[in-house]
N, C-alpha and C positions, 0 to 999 in steps of 0.2 A: 325845870325849864318853864318859864312863864309864857303866857300867850303874847305878852308884849314883845318877845323876841322874834315872833313870826311876822312876816310881811306878806300882805296879799299881792300876788303876782299876776293874777288873772282869774278867768273862769274856766270851767271845764270845756265850755263851747269855744273859747279862744285858743285852747291848746288841744286840738283833736288828736285821736290816736295816730301815732306815727309822725308826730310833728314836734318841733322844738320852738321854744320862745326864750328870748333874752330878757332877764329881769335884773333890777337893781335891788340888792338886799343889803341894807345898811352900808351903802357905798361900794359894794362888791358886785362885779359882773357875774351873774349866775345863769346857767342854762337850765331850763326846765323841759323835761321830756315826758310825753305821754306814751307809754308802752302798753297798748292793749287796755287802756282805761286806768292803769296805775301810773302815778306821777313820781318822777325822780328829779332831783336837783343836784347839779355838780358845777364845779368851776368852769367858767366860759373860756378860760385860757389854757390852750394846749401846753403841756409841760415841755414839749420839744422846742418850739420856737414862738410861742405866744399866739398862735392862730385862734380865731373865734370859733369855738366848738358849736355855738348856736347857729352858725352859718353852714355847718357840716351836714352830712347825710345821716339819718337815723334808720338803722335796719335792725328791727327787734330791739334788743337791749344794748346795741353797739352803735356808737357815734363815730364818724370818721371826720378827722380834721380836714378842712378844705385846702390847707396850705401844703402839707407834706404827707398827708394820708395816715398819720398815726391813728390808731383805733382804740377806743376805751369802752369798757362796760359802764353804762350810765347808772346802774344800780350799785356797783361796788367801787367804781373809780379805777379799777385795775386796767392795766394795759392789755389789749388783745393783740395788737400788732405794733411794732416799732415803726418809726425811729425814736419815739418817746422812750425815756428811760425812767420816768417818775410817774406815779399814779396821779390822778386829779382828785381834789377834795370833793366829797359829797356832803349834802346838806339834808337836814330833817325836812320832811314835807308833811302836810296834812290837808285834807279836803273837808270843808264844812259847807253843807248844801252844795252849791255849784262853785264856791270860791276855793281857789288853790292858794295855799300859803307855803312859804319857805322860811325855815328857821335856822338855827345855828349849824355850823359845820360839824360834821361827825367823823370826818376822816374816811379813809378807804376801808373796805371790808364788806362782808355780807350784810345786807340790810333787807328787811321785809318790804314788799310793795305797799304803797298807800293808794287806795282807790277811793 
């Protein structure tokens, strides 16, 4: 994976702990979450009905869709609470200095934090 695949989506100051930010990564809407100083990126589209997850509430590692309240783990993409029946894609992240970058999709599953 080359550095060219990563897109700068903001700075650590622009995405404070407990907050979400919407980013465009190669034409795809991606939500970026800061969970206690670790950054996670995942599809902004809820798999239940397409709600914008970046407009949802972030509690720890869990984001709640503002439309029908499906809940997903932002680190793994896994469903925490229905009505969603499919996981959301997650993306590689990295931090260089104070810049936050999002890279290629990596699918759902356990992923280490990036701080």
